[in-house]
Biopython code that builds the backbone (N, CA, C, O; Angstrom):
import numpy as np
from Bio.PDB.StructureBuilder import StructureBuilder

atoms = [
    (1, "MET", "N", (0.814, -1.182, 0.000)),
    (1, "MET", "CA", (0.000, 0.000, 0.000)),
    (1, "MET", "C", (0.874, 1.268, 0.000)),
    (1, "MET", "O", (0.496, 2.277, -0.596)),
    (2, "PHE", "N", (2.036, 1.218, 0.665)),
    (2, "PHE", "CA", (2.905, 2.392, 0.759)),
    (2, "PHE", "C", (3.960, 2.439, -0.343)),
    (2, "PHE", "O", (4.668, 3.437, -0.476)),
    (3, "HIS", "N", (4.072, 1.375, -1.130)),
    (3, "HIS", "CA", (5.156, 1.244, -2.096)),
    (3, "HIS", "C", (5.115, 2.352, -3.149)),
    (3, "HIS", "O", (4.149, 2.474, -3.902)),
    (4, "HIS", "N", (6.171, 3.148, -3.188)),
    (4, "HIS", "CA", (6.329, 4.247, -4.154)),
    (4, "HIS", "C", (5.147, 5.212, -4.152)),
    (4, "HIS", "O", (4.732, 5.701, -5.203)),
    (5, "LYS", "N", (4.616, 5.477, -2.975)),
    (5, "LYS", "CA", (3.496, 6.412, -2.857)),
    (5, "LYS", "C", (3.960, 7.698, -2.194)),
    (5, "LYS", "O", (4.894, 7.706, -1.393)),
    (6, "ASP", "N", (3.300, 8.758, -2.538)),
    (6, "ASP", "CA", (3.528, 10.039, -1.889)),
    (6, "ASP", "C", (2.764, 10.030, -0.568)),
    (6, "ASP", "O", (1.546, 9.851, -0.577)),
    (7, "PRO", "N", (3.449, 10.221, 0.584)),
    (7, "PRO", "CA", (2.745, 10.169, 1.864)),
    (7, "PRO", "C", (1.615, 11.174, 1.993)),
    (7, "PRO", "O", (0.706, 10.979, 2.800)),
    (8, "ARG", "N", (1.655, 12.242, 1.214)),
    (8, "ARG", "CA", (0.569, 13.230, 1.267)),
    (8, "ARG", "C", (-0.730, 12.640, 0.728)),
    (8, "ARG", "O", (-1.815, 13.072, 1.117)),
    (9, "ARG", "N", (-0.631, 11.669, -0.153)),
    (9, "ARG", "CA", (-1.832, 11.031, -0.703)),
    (9, "ARG", "C", (-2.439, 10.018, 0.272)),
    (9, "ARG", "O", (-3.602, 9.635, 0.146)),
    (10, "LEU", "N", (-1.636, 9.598, 1.235)),
    (10, "LEU", "CA", (-2.079, 8.638, 2.247)),
    (10, "LEU", "C", (-2.053, 9.263, 3.637)),
    (10, "LEU", "O", (-1.902, 8.556, 4.633)),
    (11, "GLN", "N", (-2.198, 10.568, 3.707)),
    (11, "GLN", "CA", (-1.994, 11.306, 4.953)),
    (11, "GLN", "C", (-2.761, 10.754, 6.152)),
    (11, "GLN", "O", (-2.159, 10.594, 7.214)),
    (12, "PRO", "N", (-4.049, 10.457, 6.043)),
    (12, "PRO", "CA", (-4.756, 9.928, 7.226)),
    (12, "PRO", "C", (-4.184, 8.592, 7.693)),
    (12, "PRO", "O", (-4.071, 8.352, 8.895)),
    (13, "LEU", "N", (-3.827, 7.731, 6.758)),
    (13, "LEU", "CA", (-3.261, 6.436, 7.122)),
    (13, "LEU", "C", (-1.873, 6.590, 7.734)),
    (13, "LEU", "O", (-1.557, 5.934, 8.727)),
    (14, "VAL", "N", (-1.048, 7.446, 7.155)),
    (14, "VAL", "CA", (0.296, 7.689, 7.682)),
    (14, "VAL", "C", (0.203, 8.275, 9.090)),
    (14, "VAL", "O", (0.927, 7.843, 9.987)),
    (15, "GLU", "N", (-0.669, 9.240, 9.291)),
    (15, "GLU", "CA", (-0.831, 9.836, 10.618)),
    (15, "GLU", "C", (-1.297, 8.805, 11.641)),
    (15, "GLU", "O", (-0.841, 8.812, 12.784)),
    (16, "HIS", "N", (-2.201, 7.924, 11.236)),
    (16, "HIS", "CA", (-2.693, 6.885, 12.140)),
    (16, "HIS", "C", (-1.575, 5.917, 12.534)),
    (16, "HIS", "O", (-1.436, 5.579, 13.709)),
    (17, "VAL", "N", (-0.794, 5.480, 11.578)),
    (17, "VAL", "CA", (0.297, 4.536, 11.852)),
    (17, "VAL", "C", (1.346, 5.187, 12.748)),
    (17, "VAL", "O", (1.815, 4.561, 13.698)),
    (18, "VAL", "N", (1.715, 6.415, 12.466)),
    (18, "VAL", "CA", (2.710, 7.120, 13.280)),
    (18, "VAL", "C", (2.171, 7.349, 14.688)),
    (18, "VAL", "O", (2.912, 7.207, 15.661)),
    (19, "GLU", "N", (0.905, 7.697, 14.809)),
    (19, "GLU", "CA", (0.299, 7.892, 16.130)),
    (19, "GLU", "C", (0.289, 6.584, 16.925)),
    (19, "GLU", "O", (0.608, 6.578, 18.113)),
    (20, "GLN", "N", (-0.075, 5.487, 16.277)),
    (20, "GLN", "CA", (-0.059, 4.189, 16.951)),
    (20, "GLN", "C", (1.354, 3.829, 17.409)),
    (20, "GLN", "O", (1.539, 3.312, 18.511)),
    (21, "PHE", "N", (2.338, 4.101, 16.571)),
    (21, "PHE", "CA", (3.732, 3.830, 16.901)),
    (21, "PHE", "C", (4.178, 4.644, 18.116)),
    (21, "PHE", "O", (4.837, 4.114, 19.010)),
    (22, "ASN", "N", (3.824, 5.912, 18.151)),
    (22, "ASN", "CA", (4.252, 6.781, 19.247)),
    (22, "ASN", "C", (3.523, 6.505, 20.560)),
    (22, "ASN", "O", (4.094, 6.700, 21.632)),
    (23, "ASP", "N", (2.274, 6.055, 20.491)),
    (23, "ASP", "CA", (1.474, 5.860, 21.694)),
    (23, "ASP", "C", (1.569, 4.459, 22.295)),
    (23, "ASP", "O", (1.099, 4.243, 23.412)),
    (24, "MET", "N", (2.160, 3.512, 21.588)),
    (24, "MET", "CA", (2.192, 2.118, 22.045)),
    (24, "MET", "C", (3.104, 1.953, 23.261)),
    (24, "MET", "O", (4.183, 2.542, 23.333)),
    (25, "ASP", "N", (2.645, 1.140, 24.212)),
    (25, "ASP", "CA", (3.471, 0.758, 25.358)),
    (25, "ASP", "C", (4.185, -0.537, 24.976)),
    (25, "ASP", "O", (3.589, -1.613, 25.008)),
    (26, "TYR", "N", (5.444, -0.430, 24.621)),
    (26, "TYR", "CA", (6.195, -1.583, 24.113)),
    (26, "TYR", "C", (6.650, -2.534, 25.216)),
    (26, "TYR", "O", (7.191, -3.599, 24.920)),
    (27, "ASN", "N", (6.447, -2.179, 26.456)),
    (27, "ASN", "CA", (6.757, -3.073, 27.570)),
    (27, "ASN", "C", (5.489, -3.546, 28.262)),
    (27, "ASN", "O", (5.521, -3.949, 29.424)),
    (28, "GLY", "N", (4.378, -3.497, 27.548)),
    (28, "GLY", "CA", (3.102, -3.925, 28.103)),
    (28, "GLY", "C", (3.037, -5.437, 28.259)),
    (28, "GLY", "O", (3.997, -6.147, 27.958)),
    (29, "PRO", "N", (1.904, -5.916, 28.728)),
    (29, "PRO", "CA", (1.772, -7.344, 29.000)),
    (29, "PRO", "C", (1.790, -8.228, 27.747)),
    (29, "PRO", "O", (2.159, -9.399, 27.828)),
    (30, "SER", "N", (1.402, -7.689, 26.607)),
    (30, "SER", "CA", (1.337, -8.496, 25.389)),
    (30, "SER", "C", (2.320, -7.977, 24.344)),
    (30, "SER", "O", (2.225, -6.832, 23.902)),
    (31, "SER", "N", (3.252, -8.819, 23.960)),
    (31, "SER", "CA", (4.186, -8.412, 22.909)),
    (31, "SER", "C", (3.516, -8.468, 21.545)),
    (31, "SER", "O", (3.969, -7.801, 20.615)),
    (32, "LEU", "N", (2.444, -9.250, 21.401)),
    (32, "LEU", "CA", (1.753, -9.358, 20.119)),
    (32, "LEU", "C", (1.195, -8.015, 19.669)),
    (32, "LEU", "O", (1.302, -7.661, 18.495)),
    (33, "GLU", "N", (0.602, -7.266, 20.589)),
    (33, "GLU", "CA", (0.072, -5.948, 20.241)),
    (33, "GLU", "C", (1.191, -5.020, 19.764)),
    (33, "GLU", "O", (1.022, -4.279, 18.796)),
    (34, "SER", "N", (2.316, -5.068, 20.440)),
    (34, "SER", "CA", (3.456, -4.231, 20.065)),
    (34, "SER", "C", (4.001, -4.617, 18.705)),
    (34, "SER", "O", (4.305, -3.754, 17.882)),
    (35, "VAL", "N", (4.123, -5.904, 18.470)),
    (35, "VAL", "CA", (4.685, -6.384, 17.207)),
    (35, "VAL", "C", (3.760, -6.043, 16.041)),
    (35, "VAL", "O", (4.241, -5.749, 14.946)),
    (36, "LYS", "N", (2.456, -6.076, 16.251)),
    (36, "LYS", "CA", (1.527, -5.699, 15.178)),
    (36, "LYS", "C", (1.743, -4.249, 14.768)),
    (36, "LYS", "O", (1.785, -3.937, 13.578)),
    (37, "VAL", "N", (1.880, -3.370, 15.743)),
    (37, "VAL", "CA", (2.113, -1.953, 15.451)),
    (37, "VAL", "C", (3.471, -1.773, 14.773)),
    (37, "VAL", "O", (3.585, -1.031, 13.797)),
    (38, "LEU", "N", (4.485, -2.442, 15.280)),
    (38, "LEU", "CA", (5.826, -2.305, 14.704)),
    (38, "LEU", "C", (5.904, -2.861, 13.282)),
    (38, "LEU", "O", (6.609, -2.300, 12.443)),
    (39, "ALA", "N", (5.204, -3.938, 13.004)),
    (39, "ALA", "CA", (5.217, -4.509, 11.652)),
    (39, "ALA", "C", (4.588, -3.548, 10.644)),
    (39, "ALA", "O", (5.111, -3.372, 9.543)),
    (40, "LEU", "N", (3.477, -2.934, 11.015)),
    (40, "LEU", "CA", (2.844, -1.957, 10.126)),
    (40, "LEU", "C", (3.733, -0.730, 9.960)),
    (40, "LEU", "O", (3.851, -0.186, 8.862)),
    (41, "PHE", "N", (4.358, -0.297, 11.052)),
    (41, "PHE", "CA", (5.250, 0.848, 10.974)),
    (41, "PHE", "C", (6.478, 0.534, 10.116)),
    (41, "PHE", "O", (6.962, 1.394, 9.380)),
    (42, "GLN", "N", (6.975, -0.692, 10.211)),
    (42, "GLN", "CA", (8.110, -1.103, 9.382)),
    (42, "GLN", "C", (7.731, -1.058, 7.901)),
    (42, "GLN", "O", (8.527, -0.624, 7.067)),
    (43, "ALA", "N", (6.524, -1.504, 7.576)),
    (43, "ALA", "CA", (6.058, -1.424, 6.193)),
    (43, "ALA", "C", (6.019, 0.020, 5.721)),
    (43, "ALA", "O", (6.358, 0.311, 4.574)),
    (44, "LEU", "N", (5.608, 0.922, 6.598)),
    (44, "LEU", "CA", (5.556, 2.342, 6.259)),
    (44, "LEU", "C", (6.940, 2.879, 5.932)),
    (44, "LEU", "O", (7.141, 3.457, 4.864)),
    (45, "TYR", "N", (7.900, 2.698, 6.838)),
    (45, "TYR", "CA", (9.195, 3.334, 6.595)),
    (45, "TYR", "C", (10.035, 2.632, 5.547)),
    (45, "TYR", "O", (10.868, 3.281, 4.915)),
    (46, "THR", "N", (9.856, 1.332, 5.333)),
    (46, "THR", "CA", (10.643, 0.677, 4.291)),
    (46, "THR", "C", (10.113, 0.990, 2.900)),
    (46, "THR", "O", (10.895, 1.111, 1.957)),
    (47, "LYS", "N", (8.814, 1.121, 2.759)),
    (47, "LYS", "CA", (8.239, 1.378, 1.435)),
    (47, "LYS", "C", (8.259, 2.849, 1.040)),
    (47, "LYS", "O", (8.294, 3.172, -0.148)),
    (48, "LEU", "N", (8.238, 3.741, 2.028)),
    (48, "LEU", "CA", (8.304, 5.163, 1.683)),
    (48, "LEU", "C", (9.720, 5.603, 1.329)),
    (48, "LEU", "O", (9.909, 6.632, 0.681)),
    (49, "GLU", "N", (10.709, 4.828, 1.751)),
    (49, "GLU", "CA", (12.122, 5.091, 1.470)),
    (49, "GLU", "C", (12.492, 6.523, 1.880)),
    (49, "GLU", "O", (12.282, 6.893, 3.035)),
    (50, "TRP", "N", (13.028, 7.323, 0.982)),
    (50, "TRP", "CA", (13.512, 8.665, 1.327)),
    (50, "TRP", "C", (12.372, 9.601, 1.731)),
    (50, "TRP", "O", (12.611, 10.616, 2.385)),
    (51, "LYS", "N", (11.146, 9.272, 1.351)),
    (51, "LYS", "CA", (10.006, 10.112, 1.706)),
    (51, "LYS", "C", (9.671, 10.017, 3.194)),
    (51, "LYS", "O", (8.867, 10.796, 3.705)),
    (52, "PHE", "N", (10.294, 9.054, 3.888)),
    (52, "PHE", "CA", (10.085, 8.886, 5.316)),
    (52, "PHE", "C", (10.949, 9.855, 6.133)),
    (52, "PHE", "O", (10.796, 9.928, 7.353)),
    (53, "THR", "N", (11.831, 10.581, 5.499)),
    (53, "THR", "CA", (12.790, 11.469, 6.159)),
    (53, "THR", "C", (12.170, 12.413, 7.197)),
    (53, "THR", "O", (12.788, 12.597, 8.245)),
    (54, "PRO", "N", (11.010, 13.019, 6.989)),
    (54, "PRO", "CA", (10.457, 13.921, 8.015)),
    (54, "PRO", "C", (10.195, 13.245, 9.363)),
    (54, "PRO", "O", (10.174, 13.919, 10.393)),
    (55, "TRP", "N", (9.996, 11.939, 9.372)),
    (55, "TRP", "CA", (9.705, 11.217, 10.609)),
    (55, "TRP", "C", (10.925, 10.464, 11.144)),
    (55, "TRP", "O", (10.841, 9.856, 12.212)),
    (56, "ALA", "N", (12.027, 10.487, 10.449)),
    (56, "ALA", "CA", (13.176, 9.651, 10.805)),
    (56, "ALA", "C", (13.771, 9.990, 12.172)),
    (56, "ALA", "O", (14.051, 9.084, 12.956)),
    (57, "GLU", "N", (13.964, 11.250, 12.469)),
    (57, "GLU", "CA", (14.605, 11.632, 13.731)),
    (57, "GLU", "C", (13.753, 11.247, 14.941)),
    (57, "GLU", "O", (14.270, 10.684, 15.906)),
    (58, "SER", "N", (12.471, 11.541, 14.898)),
    (58, "SER", "CA", (11.615, 11.190, 16.030)),
    (58, "SER", "C", (11.465, 9.669, 16.159)),
    (58, "SER", "O", (11.340, 9.147, 17.267)),
    (59, "THR", "N", (11.476, 8.973, 15.041)),
    (59, "THR", "CA", (11.399, 7.512, 15.069)),
    (59, "THR", "C", (12.642, 6.914, 15.696)),
    (59, "THR", "O", (12.548, 5.994, 16.508)),
    (60, "LEU", "N", (13.788, 7.419, 15.332)),
    (60, "LEU", "CA", (15.030, 6.910, 15.901)),
    (60, "LEU", "C", (15.089, 7.151, 17.411)),
    (60, "LEU", "O", (15.533, 6.283, 18.161)),
    (61, "GLU", "N", (14.647, 8.315, 17.850)),
    (61, "GLU", "CA", (14.604, 8.593, 19.289)),
    (61, "GLU", "C", (13.687, 7.619, 20.010)),
    (61, "GLU", "O", (14.018, 7.144, 21.097)),
    (62, "ARG", "N", (12.544, 7.320, 19.419)),
    (62, "ARG", "CA", (11.605, 6.373, 20.033)),
    (62, "ARG", "C", (12.188, 4.961, 20.061)),
    (62, "ARG", "O", (12.064, 4.261, 21.067)),
    (63, "PHE", "N", (12.817, 4.542, 18.977)),
    (63, "PHE", "CA", (13.418, 3.213, 18.933)),
    (63, "PHE", "C", (14.554, 3.069, 19.936)),
    (63, "PHE", "O", (14.705, 2.008, 20.542)),
    (64, "TRP", "N", (15.351, 4.107, 20.123)),
    (64, "TRP", "CA", (16.449, 4.033, 21.087)),
    (64, "TRP", "C", (15.925, 3.783, 22.493)),
    (64, "TRP", "O", (16.546, 3.056, 23.267)),
    (65, "ARG", "N", (14.778, 4.384, 22.830)),
    (65, "ARG", "CA", (14.190, 4.184, 24.156)),
    (65, "ARG", "C", (13.733, 2.746, 24.358)),
    (65, "ARG", "O", (13.728, 2.249, 25.484)),
    (66, "GLU", "N", (13.352, 2.082, 23.286)),
    (66, "GLU", "CA", (12.803, 0.722, 23.383)),
    (66, "GLU", "C", (13.810, -0.355, 23.009)),
    (66, "GLU", "O", (13.446, -1.526, 22.903)),
    (67, "LEU", "N", (15.052, 0.013, 22.809)),
    (67, "LEU", "CA", (16.058, -0.950, 22.358)),
    (67, "LEU", "C", (16.221, -2.116, 23.319)),
    (67, "LEU", "O", (16.466, -3.241, 22.883)),
    (68, "HIS", "N", (16.093, -1.874, 24.598)),
    (68, "HIS", "CA", (16.229, -2.931, 25.602)),
    (68, "HIS", "C", (14.872, -3.262, 26.209)),
    (68, "HIS", "O", (14.712, -3.290, 27.429)),
    (69, "SER", "N", (13.909, -3.509, 25.347)),
    (69, "SER", "CA", (12.553, -3.827, 25.790)),
    (69, "SER", "C", (12.529, -5.173, 26.508)),
    (69, "SER", "O", (13.403, -6.017, 26.312)),
    (70, "GLU", "N", (11.513, -5.351, 27.339)),
    (70, "GLU", "CA", (11.332, -6.617, 28.038)),
    (70, "GLU", "C", (10.997, -7.749, 27.071)),
    (70, "GLU", "O", (11.274, -8.914, 27.359)),
    (71, "HIS", "N", (10.412, -7.418, 25.945)),
    (71, "HIS", "CA", (9.980, -8.428, 24.978)),
    (71, "HIS", "C", (11.035, -8.595, 23.893)),
    (71, "HIS", "O", (11.488, -7.618, 23.298)),
    (72, "GLU", "N", (11.415, -9.821, 23.646)),
    (72, "GLU", "CA", (12.452, -10.115, 22.653)),
    (72, "GLU", "C", (12.026, -9.695, 21.245)),
    (72, "GLU", "O", (12.847, -9.193, 20.477)),
    (73, "ASP", "N", (10.762, -9.896, 20.903)),
    (73, "ASP", "CA", (10.275, -9.527, 19.574)),
    (73, "ASP", "C", (10.367, -8.024, 19.337)),
    (73, "ASP", "O", (10.727, -7.588, 18.244)),
    (74, "VAL", "N", (10.049, -7.245, 20.337)),
    (74, "VAL", "CA", (10.121, -5.784, 20.232)),
    (74, "VAL", "C", (11.574, -5.350, 20.108)),
    (74, "VAL", "O", (11.892, -4.474, 19.304)),
    (75, "SER", "N", (12.445, -5.944, 20.884)),
    (75, "SER", "CA", (13.867, -5.611, 20.815)),
    (75, "SER", "C", (14.443, -5.904, 19.437)),
    (75, "SER", "O", (15.285, -5.154, 18.945)),
    (76, "ALA", "N", (14.001, -6.976, 18.819)),
    (76, "ALA", "CA", (14.488, -7.333, 17.475)),
    (76, "ALA", "C", (14.111, -6.263, 16.455)),
    (76, "ALA", "O", (14.933, -5.880, 15.623)),
    (77, "PHE", "N", (12.863, -5.777, 16.516)),
    (77, "PHE", "CA", (12.435, -4.707, 15.599)),
    (77, "PHE", "C", (13.249, -3.438, 15.828)),
    (77, "PHE", "O", (13.732, -2.824, 14.877)),
    (78, "THR", "N", (13.394, -3.055, 17.068)),
    (78, "THR", "CA", (14.071, -1.796, 17.363)),
    (78, "THR", "C", (15.558, -1.884, 17.056)),
    (78, "THR", "O", (16.145, -0.902, 16.601)),
    (79, "TYR", "N", (16.165, -3.002, 17.288)),
    (79, "TYR", "CA", (17.582, -3.174, 17.004)),
    (79, "TYR", "C", (17.845, -3.063, 15.515)),
    (79, "TYR", "O", (18.827, -2.448, 15.101)),
    (80, "TRP", "N", (16.971, -3.655, 14.702)),
    (80, "TRP", "CA", (17.145, -3.616, 13.258)),
    (80, "TRP", "C", (17.058, -2.185, 12.729)),
    (80, "TRP", "O", (17.832, -1.802, 11.851)),
    (81, "PHE", "N", (16.144, -1.409, 13.245)),
    (81, "PHE", "CA", (15.988, -0.026, 12.779)),
    (81, "PHE", "C", (17.154, 0.842, 13.250)),
    (81, "PHE", "O", (17.631, 1.697, 12.503)),
    (82, "ALA", "N", (17.609, 0.630, 14.474)),
    (82, "ALA", "CA", (18.657, 1.479, 15.058)),
    (82, "ALA", "C", (20.003, 1.293, 14.369)),
    (82, "ALA", "O", (20.880, 2.148, 14.487)),
    (83, "LEU", "N", (20.176, 0.190, 13.656)),
    (83, "LEU", "CA", (21.441, -0.014, 12.942)),
    (83, "LEU", "C", (21.498, 0.945, 11.814)),
    (83, "LEU", "O", (22.475, 0.961, 11.066)),
]
sb = StructureBuilder()
sb.init_structure("model")
sb.init_model(0)
sb.init_chain("A")
sb.init_seg("    ")
for serial, (resi, resn, name, xyz) in enumerate(atoms, 1):
    if name == "N":
        sb.init_residue(resn, " ", resi, " ")
    sb.init_atom(name, np.array(xyz, "f"), 0.0, 1.0, " ", f" {name:<3s}", serial, name[0])
structure = sb.get_structure()
């Protein structure tokens, strides 16, 4: 859905995904909920490529905070992005 698309054309969806990413408690009781949000967010930033640049700095700051998450699945997502 995000592949080679202008984020302005998908603005409501992009805003929703970014909001879910920022509001998620990655150390909550269920890692499945966190991984669902992270998987959708990963699809967003990998498919938008350079168009993701406006969100890159805030995303990196958020990922750094969650790098040592209690959940192994969450840590794997954040570690991959932080590289």
